[in-house]
LUMDRENDREN-214625 format. One record per residue (C-alpha): x, y, z; residue in one letter. Coordinates in steps of 0.02 Angstrom, whole numbers, padded with zeros to 5 digits, always signed. Layout:
% residues N
XYZA;...
//
This chain:
% residues 1027
+06453+02885+06183X;+06363+02807+06035X;+06195+02884+05994X;+06060+02774+05922X;+05937+02865+05810X;+05784+02900+05917X;+05653+03030+05938X;+05691+03144+06084X;+05563+03145+06223X;+05457+03003+06155X;+05454+02819+06194X;+05405+02669+06094X;+05430+02671+05906X;+05601+02754+05892X;+05687+02721+06056X;+05691+02748+06240X;+05593+02889+06319X;+05681+03036+06396X;+05550+03025+06532X;+05542+02838+06565X;+05400+02744+06646X;+05406+02698+06830X;+05500+02542+06874X;+05392+02448+06999X;+05320+02612+07058X;+05141+02640+07105X;+05069+02707+06943X;+05080+02596+06792X;+04968+02646+06649X;+05095+02622+06515X;+05137+02802+06473X;+05294+02898+06518X;+05302+02953+06699X;+05281+03135+06751X;+05439+03239+06755X;+05446+03218+06943X;+05358+03061+06999X;+05230+03113+07128X;+05246+03018+07290X;+05088+02959+07375X;+05098+03109+07488X;+05113+03230+07341X;+04978+03142+07244X;+04860+03154+07390X;+04808+02973+07395X;+04884+02802+07433X;+04979+02674+07330X;+04821+02580+07294X;+04753+02731+07201X;+04900+02724+07081X;+04877+02540+07049X;+04686+02546+07027X;+04621+02494+06857X;+04466+02557+06772X;+04458+02405+06656X;+04329+02272+06698X;+04458+02138+06731X;+04644+02114+06745X;+04661+02027+06578X;+04568+02161+06482X;+04672+02294+06566X;+04830+02208+06508X;+04764+02199+06331X;+04718+02382+06333X;+04893+02429+06387X;+04977+02329+06250X;+04857+02386+06116X;+04881+02569+06159X;+05070+02552+06148X;+05098+02598+06330X;+05228+02533+06448X;+05182+02361+06519X;+05130+02353+06698X;+05276+02302+06810X;+05157+02221+06935X;+05120+02264+07115X;+05246+02357+07220X;+05322+02278+07375X;+05225+02400+07480X;+05063+02341+07402X;+05100+02161+07441X;+05147+02206+07618X;+04981+02291+07640X;+04893+02137+07570X;+04819+02230+07423X;+04810+02131+07263X;+04851+02214+07097X;+04684+02164+07023X;+04590+02252+07162X;+04461+02384+07112X;+04447+02523+07240X;+04274+02579+07290X;+04298+02765+07299X;+04122+02800+07356X;+04135+02693+07512X;+04320+02697+07555X;+04360+02788+07718X;+04522+02848+07638X;+04419+02964+07529X;+04279+03018+07644X;+04106+03052+07571X;+04068+03060+07385X;+04037+03247+07403X;+04211+03271+07476X;+04289+03173+07334X;+04195+03275+07205X;+04243+03436+07292X;+04427+03385+07291X;+04418+03347+07105X;+04332+03512+07065X;+04463+03609+07164X;+04600+03516+07075X;+04526+03556+06904X;+04512+03740+06950X;+04693+03738+07007X;+04746+03660+06840X;+04654+03798+06748X;+04751+03931+06844X;+04924+03850+06838X;+04906+03802+06654X;+04927+03986+06610X;+05098+03990+06691X;+05181+03838+06614X;+05344+03864+06518X;+05314+03740+06379X;+05166+03671+06280X;+05052+03804+06353X;+04921+03777+06218X;+04911+03593+06260X;+04892+03626+06445X;+04758+03758+06417X;+04668+03638+06300X;+04663+03503+06434X;+04610+03630+06565X;+04464+03684+06454X;+04408+03503+06435X;+04416+03475+06622X;+04319+03634+06660X;+04176+03568+06553X;+04163+03418+06669X;+04133+03528+06822X;+03944+03551+06792X;+03925+03362+06794X;+04027+03346+06954X;+03925+03483+07037X;+03762+03397+06991X;+03829+03231+07056X;+03858+03317+07222X;+03672+03353+07234X;+03622+03173+07202X;+03603+03029+07321X;+03735+02913+07252X;+03732+02727+07293X;+03873+02608+07254X;+03897+02596+07067X;+04040+02506+06982X;+04038+02625+06834X;+04032+02782+06939X;+04162+02712+07058X;+04281+02677+06913X;+04248+02849+06837X;+04289+02941+06997X;+04440+02828+07028X;+04513+02868+06856X;+04462+03052+06857X;+04535+03079+07031X;+04697+02997+06982X;+04715+03080+06811X;+04670+03253+06873X;+04800+03245+07011X;+04931+03181+06890X;+04887+03323+06771X;+04901+03447+06912X;+05073+03381+06959X;+05130+03389+06778X;+05063+03566+06762X;+05156+03619+06919X;+05317+03537+06858X;+05306+03626+06691X;+05295+03791+06781X;+05445+03759+06892X;+05572+03649+06805X;+05713+03712+06695X;+05641+03779+06532X;+05769+03697+06421X;+05744+03530+06508X;+05558+03547+06478X;+05588+03589+06296X;+05690+03431+06274X;+05539+03335+06342X;+05404+03428+06246X;+05354+03275+06145X;+05335+03169+06301X;+05237+03307+06388X;+05114+03326+06244X;+05096+03136+06235X;+05062+03127+06422X;+04927+03260+06407X;+04848+03168+06261X;+04846+03003+06358X;+04766+03086+06509X;+04633+03163+06397X;+04595+02996+06315X;+04582+02903+06483X;+04463+03032+06554X;+04361+03020+06394X;+04347+02832+06415X;+04306+02853+06598X;+04162+02969+06554X;+04082+02826+06458X;+04072+02724+06619X;+03952+02842+06709X;+03773+02777+06718X;+03705+02950+06675X;+03525+02894+06648X;+03508+02796+06810X;+03583+02941+06907X;+03446+03055+06841X;+03568+03180+06765X;+03488+03323+06668X;+03473+03298+06480X;+03573+03456+06445X;+03724+03394+06540X;+03706+03221+06464X;+03716+03298+06290X;+03864+03407+06336X;+03958+03260+06413X;+03925+03153+06261X;+03998+03286+06146X;+04143+03317+06264X;+04186+03132+06272X;+04197+03122+06082X;+04305+03278+06074X;+04424+03214+06207X;+04435+03042+06128X;+04495+03114+05963X;+04596+03260+06032X;+04777+03270+05976X;+04915+03353+06075X;+05074+03391+05979X;+05231+03490+06015X;+05242+03659+05929X;+05324+03666+05758X;+05469+03773+05820X;+05502+03649+05961X;+05496+03502+05841X;+05622+03588+05729X;+05740+03613+05876X;+05729+03431+05927X;+05761+03376+05748X;+05915+03487+05741X;+05977+03410+05903X;+05949+03234+05838X;+06037+03278+05675X;+06183+03358+05766X;+06207+03209+05880X;+06193+03090+05734X;+06323+03185+05632X;+06436+03194+05783X;+06552+03328+05711X;+06451+03488+05697X;+06542+03654+05714X;+06528+03796+05837X;+06415+03896+05722X;+06288+03754+05722X;+06291+03746+05911X;+06277+03936+05926X;+06125+03941+05812X;+06047+03795+05902X;+06071+03875+06073X;+05998+04038+06008X;+05846+03945+05940X;+05822+03859+06108X;+05833+04026+06199X;+05704+04104+06085X;+05588+03955+06102X;+05589+03963+06292X;+05580+04153+06298X;+05754+04187+06362X;+05869+04329+06307X;+06002+04284+06178X;+06132+04389+06268X;+06289+04292+06307X;+06268+04299+06495X;+06086+04243+06485X;+06130+04098+06371X;+06269+04045+06490X;+06149+04048+06637X;+06017+03946+06544X;+06147+03817+06494X;+06216+03800+06670X;+06041+03778+06742X;+06007+03645+06612X;+06166+03552+06660X;+06115+03561+06842X;+05947+03486+06798X;+06034+03343+06709X;+06145+03311+06859X;+05986+03289+06960X;+05928+03164+06830X;+06091+03068+06858X;+06056+03068+07044X;+05885+02994+07010X;+05978+02859+06912X;+05864+02887+06764X;+05994+02810+06647X;+05900+02818+06481X;+05863+03002+06505X;+06036+03040+06571X;+06119+02961+06419X;+06023+03066+06296X;+06045+03224+06398X;+06233+03195+06406X;+06235+03191+06216X;+06134+03352+06208X;+06252+03438+06329X;+06403+03379+06229X;+06324+03457+06074X;+06279+03623+06156X;+06448+03637+06244X;+06521+03684+06074X;+06426+03849+06079X;+06517+04006+06134X;+06399+04036+06278X;+06424+03861+06350X;+06595+03900+06424X;+06694+04055+06464X;+06836+04105+06346X;+06972+04073+06475X;+06901+03899+06506X;+06912+03860+06320X;+07086+03931+06310X;+07147+03829+06457X;+07071+03671+06384X;+07150+03706+06214X;+07323+03746+06282X;+07321+03592+06393X;+07285+03482+06244X;+07405+03572+06126X;+07548+03564+06251X;+07524+03377+06265X;+07558+03355+06079X;+07720+03334+05985X;+07797+03478+05890X;+07787+03393+05720X;+07634+03320+05630X;+07610+03132+05646X;+07607+03015+05496X;+07440+02928+05466X;+07416+02748+05521X;+07404+02620+05382X;+07223+02586+05430X;+07183+02768+05388X;+07235+02742+05206X;+07109+02686+05076X;+07179+02536+04978X;+07103+02606+04817X;+07156+02790+04824X;+07306+02773+04940X;+07244+02929+05027X;+07178+02960+05202X;+06994+02919+05208X;+06859+03045+05248X;+06705+02935+05249X;+06765+02755+05281X;+06641+02614+05250X;+06659+02429+05282X;+06615+02304+05145X;+06546+02128+05160X;+06726+02063+05154X;+06765+02152+05317X;+06887+02278+05237X;+06865+02466+05242X;+06874+02588+05096X;+06833+02770+05058X;+06648+02774+05017X;+06664+02871+04854X;+06808+02759+04797X;+06719+02593+04826X;+06559+02660+04748X;+06657+02707+04592X;+06736+02533+04597X;+06563+02453+04594X;+06501+02576+04463X;+06642+02519+04348X;+06573+02340+04354X;+06694+02269+04483X;+06615+02147+04607X;+06775+02080+04689X;+06858+02155+04841X;+07010+02260+04788X;+07103+02193+04939X;+07056+02008+04949X;+06974+01980+04779X;+06826+01898+04864X;+06650+01930+04799X;+06567+02087+04871X;+06385+02133+04892X;+06376+02313+04827X;+06223+02345+04934X;+06318+02316+05096X;+06420+02468+05149X;+06428+02496+05337X;+06493+02665+05400X;+06648+02633+05505X;+06615+02768+05634X;+06752+02713+05752X;+06885+02726+05617X;+06812+02890+05555X;+06822+02962+05729X;+07003+02905+05745X;+07048+02986+05580X;+06964+03148+05631X;+07059+03148+05796X;+07223+03119+05704X;+07184+03261+05582X;+07137+03376+05725X;+07300+03340+05816X;+07402+03376+05660X;+07305+03535+05622X;+07332+03596+05799X;+07519+03564+05783X;+07523+03651+05613X;+07434+03806+05677X;+07551+03821+05825X;+07705+03805+05713X;+07660+03951+05597X;+07691+04094+05716X;+07878+04114+05686X;+07850+04119+05498X;+07716+04251+05515X;+07834+04359+05616X;+07984+04333+05502X;+07962+04496+05405X;+07991+04409+05238X;+07847+04463+05129X;+07839+04304+05025X;+07848+04189+05176X;+07721+04293+05272X;+07598+04289+05127X;+07621+04100+05106X;+07591+04074+05291X;+07436+04184+05288X;+07370+04086+05140X;+07389+03924+05239X;+07301+04000+05388X;+07159+04059+05279X;+07138+03886+05203X;+07130+03807+05375X;+07008+03938+05440X;+06892+03911+05293X;+06891+03722+05314X;+06813+03709+05486X;+06744+03819+05622X;+06852+03734+05754X;+07010+03783+05658X;+06960+03966+05673X;+06937+03941+05858X;+07111+03865+05875X;+07190+04008+05778X;+07104+04129+05896X;+07158+04032+06051X;+07335+04024+05983X;+07335+04215+06000X;+07360+04258+05817X;+07244+04409+05826X;+07372+04535+05897X;+07495+04479+05762X;+07367+04505+05623X;+07318+04677+05689X;+07502+04724+05690X;+07513+04670+05507X;+07374+04795+05463X;+07511+04927+05473X;+07634+04831+05364X;+07712+04919+05214X;+07649+04785+05095X;+07472+04816+05034X;+07449+04629+05001X;+07496+04586+05180X;+07380+04720+05249X;+07235+04657+05144X;+07268+04474+05188X;+07275+04517+05374X;+07107+04606+05357X;+07034+04453+05271X;+07093+04337+05410X;+07024+04451+05546X;+06855+04452+05456X;+06855+04262+05451X;+06902+04246+05634X;+06775+04374+05696X;+06632+04293+05601X;+06511+04213+05727X;+06642+04214+05866X;+06614+04326+06015X;+06783+04278+06088X;+06874+04333+05930X;+06777+04497+05927X;+06822+04529+06108X;+07006+04492+06077X;+07013+04610+05927X;+06936+04755+06023X;+07057+04728+06168X;+07211+04757+06059X;+07274+04936+06070X;+07225+05045+05920X;+07147+04895+05834X;+06984+04982+05788X;+07075+05137+05728X;+07187+05030+05618X;+07035+04944+05541X;+06939+05106+05518X;+07080+05181+05414X;+07037+05056+05278X;+06867+05137+05253X;+06948+05270+05146X;+07054+05145+05049X;+07016+05054+04889X;+06843+04981+04874X;+06898+04801+04906X;+06987+04845+05069X;+06847+04964+05118X;+06718+04825+05098X;+06822+04709+05208X;+06842+04844+05340X;+06655+04879+05342X;+06616+04694+05357X;+06738+04676+05501X;+06678+04832+05592X;+06497+04779+05576X;+06542+04608+05645X;+06637+04687+05790X;+06497+04810+05825X;+06379+04664+05863X;+06483+04637+06018X;+06539+04811+06067X;+06451+04979+06070X;+06622+05062+06079X;+06663+04992+05907X;+06506+05071+05838X;+06554+05237+05915X;+06730+05234+05842X;+06663+05182+05672X;+06529+05317+05671X;+06651+05452+05731X;+06776+05406+05597X;+06644+05403+05460X;+06586+05574+05517X;+06759+05651+05505X;+06835+05557+05358X;+06839+05630+05183X;+06763+05493+05076X;+06749+05476+04889X;+06578+05443+04813X;+06634+05264+04780X;+06677+05243+04964X;+06512+05317+05020X;+06413+05205+04903X;+06511+05051+04954X;+06487+05083+05139X;+06299+05084+05125X;+06296+04935+05008X;+06398+04838+05137X;+06272+04869+05276X;+06339+05011+05383X;+06171+05101+05382X;+06089+04979+05503X;+06221+05010+05638X;+06211+05198+05617X;+06021+05199+05630X;+06036+05093+05786X;+06151+05224+05863X;+06032+05365+05815X;+05907+05288+05936X;+06040+05258+06069X;+06014+05333+06241X;+06191+05405+06244X;+06200+05579+06167X;+06379+05554+06112X;+06325+05402+06013X;+06182+05498+05934X;+06293+05642+05878X;+06424+05528+05803X;+06293+05427+05709X;+06202+05579+05642X;+06365+05659+05584X;+06411+05498+05494X;+06239+05493+05411X;+06262+05674+05359X;+06428+05633+05277X;+06361+05480+05187X;+06195+05560+05137X;+06281+05692+05030X;+06281+05559+04892X;+06103+05561+04819X;+06102+05373+04793X;+06138+05349+04979X;+06006+05476+05028X;+05874+05379+04933X;+05926+05217+05017X;+05920+05298+05189X;+05743+05358+05157X;+05689+05185+05099X;+05765+05104+05254X;+05674+05217+05376X;+05802+05349+05424X;+05682+05496+05417X;+05573+05467+05570X;+05715+05439+05695X;+05797+05598+05632X;+05635+05696+05636X;+05604+05639+05814X;+05778+05696+05867X;+05748+05867+05790X;+05578+05882+05875X;+05616+05819+06049X;+05801+05827+06087X;+05869+05976+06184X;+06046+05983+06116X;+06071+06123+05986X;+06228+06041+05915X;+06125+05887+05875X;+05988+05992+05793X;+06110+06064+05669X;+06177+05894+05617X;+06004+05817+05602X;+05937+05962+05501X;+06086+05955+05383X;+06059+05768+05359X;+05874+05792+05322X;+05923+05925+05197X;+06038+05801+05107X;+05899+05672+05105X;+05778+05799+05031X;+05903+05848+04896X;+05924+05665+04851X;+05739+05652+04806X;+05762+05777+04664X;+05874+05657+04566X;+05751+05513+04548X;+05733+05425+04382X;+05560+05425+04306X;+05560+05236+04286X;+05592+05199+04470X;+05469+05198+04614X;+05456+05376+04675X;+05512+05410+04854X;+05457+05555+04964X;+05552+05621+05112X;+05395+05662+05212X;+05249+05544+05186X;+05118+05616+05301X;+05042+05788+05326X;+05091+05777+05509X;+05275+05757+05465X;+05268+05904+05343X;+05188+06019+05472X;+05303+05959+05610X;+05462+05996+05513X;+05403+06163+05445X;+05350+06231+05614X;+05526+06196+05679X;+05588+06341+05571X;+05531+06463+05704X;+05590+06358+05852X;+05771+06324+05809X;+05927+06426+05773X;+05982+06506+05610X;+06087+06358+05552X;+05941+06239+05577X;+05824+06363+05491X;+05937+06368+05340X;+05943+06178+05326X;+05755+06157+05345X;+05722+06292+05215X;+05841+06208+05093X;+05758+06041+05128X;+05585+06109+05084X;+05654+06200+04932X;+05723+06032+04871X;+05558+05944+04906X;+05469+06077+04803X;+05572+06019+04655X;+05548+05833+04685X;+05411+05717+04616X;+05307+05755+04771X;+05317+05944+04742X;+05130+05967+04713X;+05086+05885+04879X;+05221+05977+04975X;+05170+06147+04906X;+04987+06117+04943X;+05023+06066+05123X;+05139+06214+05152X;+05007+06334+05091X;+04884+06254+05212X;+05000+06291+05358X;+05018+06475+05309X;+05196+06456+05248X;+05192+06620+05149X;+05156+06722+05305X;+05296+06632+05397X;+05423+06655+05258X;+05396+06841+05223X;+05475+06898+05388X;+05624+06783+05354X;+05652+06876+05190X;+05689+07033+05293X;+05824+06954+05403X;+06003+07014+05409X;+06063+06834+05405X;+06097+06821+05219X;+06096+06630+05213X;+05928+06611+05298X;+05857+06755+05195X;+05917+06681+05031X;+05841+06510+05067X;+05678+06588+05126X;+05667+06686+04963X;+05701+06530+04859X;+05567+06430+04948X;+05442+06575+04937X;+05473+06580+04750X;+05422+06397+04737X;+05265+06425+04840X;+05207+06575+04736X;+05202+06471+04577X;+05019+06444+04530X;+04984+06579+04657X;+04808+06616+04714X;+04735+06791+04715X;+04724+06794+04904X;+04912+06810+04917X;+04885+06998+04914X;+04810+06979+05087X;+04984+06938+05149X;+05092+07046+05036X;+05096+07234+05019X;+05209+07380+04973X;+05331+07328+05110X;+05351+07154+05035X;+05384+07228+04862X;+05511+07348+04936X;+05599+07203+05022X;+05608+07099+04863X;+05673+07245+04759X;+05803+07284+04892X;+05863+07102+04882X;+05869+07112+04692X;+05967+07273+04700X;+06092+07228+04836X;+06116+07039+04844X;+06271+06956+04775X;+06183+06786+04767X;+06124+06766+04587X;+06006+06624+04635X;+05928+06731+04771X;+05905+06875+04647X;+05825+06758+04521X;+05707+06691+04655X;+05658+06866+04713X;+05616+06914+04533X;+05525+06747+04518X;+05412+06795+04663X;+05369+06960+04578X;+05342+06868+04414X;+05222+06747+04498X;+05115+06884+04577X;+04945+06918+04497X;+04950+07041+04353X;+04845+07179+04426X;+04854+07369+04439X;+04892+07361+04625X;+05052+07262+04602X;+05106+07374+04457X;+05079+07529+04564X;+05181+07454+04706X;+05322+07414+04585X;+05319+07588+04509X;+05312+07668+04680X;+05465+07571+04737X;+05562+07613+04579X;+05559+07434+04523X;+05568+07462+04334X;+05752+07510+04320X;+05799+07382+04454X;+05723+07241+04353X;+05772+07307+04181X;+05958+07303+04217X;+05952+07112+04221X;+05875+07093+04049X;+06013+07121+03920X;+06076+06945+03887X;+06256+07002+03870X;+06256+07063+04050X;+06252+06889+04127X;+06336+06722+04122X;+06347+06572+04235X;+06235+06426+04284X;+06088+06534+04338X;+06086+06649+04186X;+05931+06570+04108X;+05832+06571+04269X;+05883+06751+04302X;+05825+06811+04130X;+05665+06707+04132X;+05613+06780+04299X;+05666+06956+04251X;+05557+06951+04094X;+05413+06883+04197X;+05434+07015+04332X;+05447+07161+04212X;+05291+07101+04119X;+05192+07188+04256X;+05235+07350+04163X;+05175+07291+03992X;+04991+07261+04032X;+04877+07372+03924X;+04770+07419+04074X;+04906+07539+04129X;+04971+07636+03978X;+05073+07748+04092X;+05178+07601+04152X;+05189+07540+03971X;+05260+07707+03917X;+05389+07708+04055X;+05442+07533+04008X;+05452+07579+03823X;+05550+07736+03861X;+05679+07638+03958X;+05706+07529+03803X;+05611+07372+03853X;+05531+07332+03683X;+05693+07309+03585X;+05759+07200+03724X;+05602+07092+03718X;+05625+07072+03530X;+05805+07021+03561X;+05746+06893+03690X;+05639+06808+03557X;+05803+06729+03504X;+05836+06669+03683X;+05885+06489+03718X;+05744+06454+03841X;+05563+06427+03794X;+05498+06519+03947X;+05595+06676+03903X;+05534+06673+03722X;+05355+06643+03775X;+05355+06781+03905X;+05439+06904+03785X;+05308+06867+03651X;+05165+06890+03776X;+05236+07057+03833X;+05252+07115+03653X;+05070+07064+03624X;+05020+07169+03775X;+05116+07319+03712X;+05044+07298+03536X;+04866+07292+03604X;+04883+07477+03646X;+04960+07530+03480X;+04798+07566+03390X;+04744+07689+03525X;+04914+07771+03543X;+04951+07787+03356X;+04948+07975+03318X;+04840+08031+03171X;+04933+08106+03024X;+04913+08296+03032X;+04830+08386+02885X;+04945+08496+02785X;+04904+08684+02778X;+04972+08819+02664X;+05092+08795+02521X;+05158+08619+02520X;+05327+08676+02458X;+05354+08775+02617X;+05286+08636+02732X;+05402+08515+02826X;+05414+08341+02749X;+05266+08230+02799X;+05291+08100+02936X;+05288+07918+02882X;+05120+07836+02903X;+05114+07661+02983X;+05046+07541+02853X;+04951+07443+02985X;+04889+07573+03108X;+04869+07708+02972X;+04943+07839+03088X;+05108+07902+03156X;+05190+07764+03258X;+05351+07750+03357X;+05420+07616+03471X;+05419+07730+03624X;+05252+07815+03598X;+05137+07683+03523X;+05238+07522+03546X;+05213+07478+03363X;+05278+07306+03314X;+05308+07367+03137X;+05417+07510+03194X;+05508+07397+03315X;+05541+07271+03174X;+05463+07134+03281X;+05357+07048+03150X;+05491+06939+03071X;+05561+06877+03240X;+05383+06837+03295X;+05349+06741+03134X;+05507+06638+03163X;+05444+06595+03338X;+05275+06549+03261X;+05362+06409+03168X;+05434+06326+03325X;+05379+06157+03389X;+05337+06219+03565X;+05151+06257+03555X;+05144+06373+03705X;+05282+06481+03630X;+05193+06475+03460X;+05030+06531+03538X;+05114+06679+03624X;+05191+06734+03459X;+05022+06711+03373X;+04939+06822+03504X;+05063+06959+03465X;+05041+06945+03276X;+04852+06940+03286X;+04852+07112+03368X;+04896+07175+03193X;+04728+07121+03118X;+04612+07176+03259X;+04465+07287+03215X;+04489+07400+03066X;+04668+07341+03039X;+04609+07179+02956X;+04657+07221+02777X;+04821+07309+02811X;+04870+07187+02947X;+04828+07034+02842X;+04934+07103+02702X;+05079+07126+02822X;+05059+06947+02888X;+05056+06883+02710X;+05213+06978+02666X;+05297+06904+02820X;+05241+06726+02772X;+05146+06709+02934X;+04983+06643+02860X;+05054+06475+02797X;+05124+06445+02972X;+04954+06485+03046X;+04871+06358+02930X;+05000+06230+02983X;+04949+06256+03165X;+04776+06187+03123X;+04853+06015+03142X;+04926+06054+03315X;+04865+05942+03458X;+04794+06091+03552X;+04608+06131+03533X;+04632+06304+03608X;+04767+06350+03484X;+04666+06275+03340X;+04515+06378+03388X;+04619+06536+03397X;+04691+06505+03222X;+04520+06463+03150X;+04445+06624+03218X;+04585+06727+03141X;+04576+06635+02972X;+04389+06662+02963X;+04421+06850+02972X;+04569+06845+02853X;+04472+06745+02722X;+04342+06882+02716X;+04468+06965+02604X;+04452+06895+02428X;+04637+06911+02395X;+04682+06809+02549X;+04549+06679+02513X;+04613+06659+02338X;+04795+06645+02391X;+04779+06532+02542X;+04609+06450+02527X;+04668+06296+02433X;+04812+06257+02554X;+04695+06270+02704X;+04558+06155+02638X;+04634+05987+02690X;+04673+06035+02872X;+04501+06115+02883X;+04415+05957+02819X;+04514+05854+02947X;+04451+05966+03085X;+04270+05945+03030X;+04293+05759+03056X;+04409+05747+03205X;+04395+05912+03297X;+04288+05951+03448X;+04119+06037+03436X;+04187+06213+03429X;+04329+06182+03306X;+04218+06077+03192X;+04092+06217+03178X;+04225+06350+03145X;+04312+06242+03015X;+04147+06210+02927X;+04109+06397+02920X;+04277+06431+02839X;+04250+06290+02714X;+04085+06371+02674X;+04178+06535+02646X;+04291+06440+02527X;+04137+06366+02440X;+04190+06190+02489X;+04036+06160+02598X;+03860+06225+02568X;+03803+06362+02683X;+03669+06247+02759X;+03788+06103+02800X;+03752+05992+02949X;+03924+06039+03018X;+03858+06208+03074X;
//
């Protein structure tokens, strides 16, 4: 059936209307007829009502019809002539017995308008247009109600107005009812005509409103103004089909025009139609919609509406190519019937199929002005080369005249289809031959054919190649296996029938799933195929998820699986109502999330909330464990983020943080362990500050302390690690929750655990506790000093956690070095702590060196008090014991164990070396220790010692450090040192430049201190403005 280019559902400019005008019927106002032509009985008034004209005379009415582009009036019906009613007759509504009184007519119109307003909300198509018309009509009701109160005499204008309004309102009502009952797809196909009909009705009513003699009828001025505005609005109102509907109609027109669209085009078109009319896109629903549409068209045939029927037949022919249009067995029967009617060998092309220029079969044949046909591209190249004569007859050609030869093109396509069908059927024996080379050649041919056209893929499927290809997935040849997988992917793409056939073959899914652990190329193909199959079958998703959960995958496989789109299917199953599906999906996510890159992607794509909901609300313990383990993997993945990428947090809201943490007390030990590990990982992620703050708000410390006492070593270890993170930057009120029992528990863990990380964390908690006498007493009471000290010698430890272990041990044992408790200092010194601290100044980690220097500074702060005075000698000196060596700094008797003297411990040189480091915090700690040597009366002796150790030049160098606090500390010490003339003379010159810089660029405090020192050095006057 040839299709002429026309606009669907609209008459006039581009072709015949889908809804044609009445032929000799009663109503004849030039526009397309309603979807079901209302009979006089349905319309509610006689034939003469349909024929009545509002125009002043017959001639003018005819002109109006032609000018407006409407269908010409077919003249009076036979029934009208039989009744003796002339077509030019104007019906007097106000006095006709057929209508009763004017009040009754007005009442009928008002009721009809109200009914339109109600039914317009239930139409299937163009609802906005119907509601728009209903709103216009409702604004006429006040006028009609006022007319009911008036004494109305015969008036031509009013009579014509009521005649037109009565007619148009009832037509609109019928159209509204039809659009709420008829097949939705049929209505969509007519959406242009429907919107045009509504626009015409609106315009006619607008013109009719101008006929009312409002002034002579004594209508209120308010209503007159409203009607005047309404008439202008209605006259210019436009009713158009929705954009989505227009796009669908354009696709239909294009598809019919092309004539050779594939199944994919038809599938997409049918899906678009279903979405536009609000129908499910499930296969069964699409099938039902299509069958109902066909039934509607059959009714159109019965009505002998030929113009509409022709177009609808073309639409059906287009949509029949969709999968949902016919059942698979119907397609298969149709295919086999046609294929069995063909020969066994391909047919040679007819001579008329061959282009005289290329001697090849034509694809796009066009006819020239000479009457001969050529391939379009070939004849265009012929003309482009300057040839104007026909290659066949050598007659002159007009290069502008090239007519598509559609009949020949269709014949060529049919010939090619027949040969392709024969070729596909003939390949089976070769594919089953077992000869690798022949099988691969045959598979290559099949792939070429499948990639050419959608219909070829359908024929390969209907030829039952799928079981053969699945069998080849187990072939010994890797190339054959891969090629079979490629072909199955091609066949399954956008074909529900192919998907169904694949899943019906025994062990097919298992055979495909095995490729997930293969090389990346095969794995990608397998994922693509499984995802395609899972669109059709939930069982495929289950098998895929179960296999992914159990399979040992390389990191490359895991990464590839997520890149290829498996995550969407797994997240879908997580929300599935079937518990078996949920468990399989979560286990698969757990397996894949162990790769940090995958964990980050899962978080970005919304995996967290479904998992968190399962953990909160589901009642299956086995599922809790898998979900918690997956969340733990996701949390760990957030610790590996690059600084230059957008930071991702596992838990975005406070509610989610509180929800997950409270589950620690509500779930089993395995779940507890996973949740604790998850929070421990989050406390080391970019969102650590927020997580720690929120956990402290929900009393996490109180909740974790009892877990540190558990016999379950895994839960205990993870609770200790998390508690260590939360006690960093600890607040003083932590002592409200911790006591002697907590210290005993931590020391017991340190003394008995075999988990080095747990030991380091337990010591970290002690290290983080406030340095106060109470904590020191608790530690001493529990015998904590020897427990902690045994972890300090560097040679005692090795492994990945050595640094953390020593750092935390030094921090924990620093509780014993504070000068407020000299008893604890002595016990620490007696156990040999000071030499170990000096040894740790050479440690590899900055935290260890800093903490060791600070502890040495604390010990040294007590040295002046504990240094024993040199005893006076009595009697004969020759009989006296040799005098004890006097400390050159403290001027008394010093030892490492009794007075913690840095000189006796030989700590000065190591501290000076630390002072020269680039890490300012470590430098400052070393400086604090060295400055204890010049406190009070020790200024001269201590300064001399610092000079001998070359510490003063390093101190001067620190004046340029970007740390105001450190600068101020150095300035204060230099001001005291330069009180000594010898020191000022030796180091004054080298300090002048950095001091001058500070007077210009330092803050208020450092500028003033620098100026005072410069004054000491006689560089600035004593009354300088810098002071």
